[in-house]
C-alpha positions, 0 to 999 in steps of 0.5 A: 530524481526531481519529486515535485511538491504536491499542494495537497494529498487525498488518500482513499482507503479502497481495501483494508483488513478492517472496517471501522465506521464508528471510532472518532477521527481527526478533522482531516479524516472522513469515515466510511459512512459519512462518505456513503451518505454523501454518495446517496446512502439513505438507509443503513443497510449491510448491502450499502457498506464496504467490505473489509479483506486481508489486503490493501489497496489505496487510491491516492491523488496528489494535487499538483501545479497541473492539477490532480494526479491519481495513482493506485497503490496495490489492488487488495486480494480479489476483484469483488472488494475492488468492485464493491468498494469503488462502486459505493465509494464513488471511486472515479476510475477514469481519474486513475492514470497509473497504478503500482504493485508494491511487492508480489503477494496475492493480497496486493495483486489480486484485485488489480485486474478488476481495477485495470477493466474498471479503469479501462471501461471509464477512460475509453480503453486507455492502457495505464502504466503499471510499476512492477519489479522484475523479482515478483513474478516467481512462484511464492509459498509458505513452509509448513510445520510438517515441511510441506509448502502452501503455495501462493497465487502467482503475480501475472506476467507482464504479457498477461497485465497487458491483456488486462489493460495495463502498460507494464513498466518492469524495473528495479530502479527508483522512478517518478511519474504523473508530473514527478509527483509520485516517486516509486523506490528501487530495492530497499537496503536491509540495514537493521538487525531486527527486521528479518523479513517474512521468515518461512516464505520460500520461492521457485522459478518453475513448477519443477524446481526446488523450493528455495528460501525467500525471506527478504522479498527484495522486490518490495518497494514503496511510494513517496509524495512531497506535500508542500509545507508539511513534508514526505508522506511514505507509503509501504504496503507491507513493510517486509523490508521493515518499516524502519529501514523503509524510512532510512531509505526514504531519508537517504533519498530526500535528505533534510526533508521533513517526514510527515507521515508514513502509512501502510501495513508495517507487518508487526503481526504474527512471527514479526511481533518480537520486533515491535519494541525495537520498531517503536524505539527506532521510529521516534528517530524519524519524528513523524507527524503522523503514523497511519497503520493499515493492513498487516500491522496487527493490533498488538502493534497499533496498541503499542504504537498509540501508547508510545506516540498518542492518538494525535500521531497514531490514526489507524486506517480503515475500509472507506476512510478518506485521509485529506493532508 
């Protein structure tokens, strides 16, 4: 599939697990408080600031030959985070022309309905494409120590997404969108031995069906933008497939193209912390200019990544940060 090069790329962190308005950042990152002051904040108060939530949402604008095109990458866990942070950061919801849900988990899907309503309110009610995988609509849960299952919130069905103001595009194949500036992957091949998915996850097709093991989350997909003179920027929201598997697939789809940056949740926290050493070893093979950890990466992995690659390469995300690449 053709992927058009973007002249520049802006990534606004709309929802993330952490807030960090104080740590110093490189020149290509604008911190939350600086953005809020540009938006008119004249007094620092709790009510003026963004909120952190367990989840991820990015507003990604690729500047192409025909002008800027904007895609919403996931929606975080809940409606109020989208509304609160989007309003304070001055997100131009009318400019968002497409959206994708990276995989079927509540902490990425829960805020999309509110985002769609804000988009529709600003664009005259026009439904926007929402890219979905057919495997993300089953009910999921986590197996508990006592053998029971703690269910997760379900991802709405395509008909429900239409009611929310989306034009659902359900496919397991790679697609491009918005002047071919964005490439959405298909299913991610599992190549490494140490990236085992989300152990303990189960799923069922109906309320009366038995729970079945579902560690691999084959509905997970990633996003790629090619920035002119820099290379590929790969977005992986949770990396249940493993961030190394994600990068292997990106390289196989765009052979010979340099990896400029990888951004998102790398899911190296909790039960997957044992994969940190192998992940760091194999990430080095791809020689990224930037590693931008977010969401579920975990503090141990962020620390290990920084020690391995240095602060000039590892630039953690946080709510409100704007990355201009």
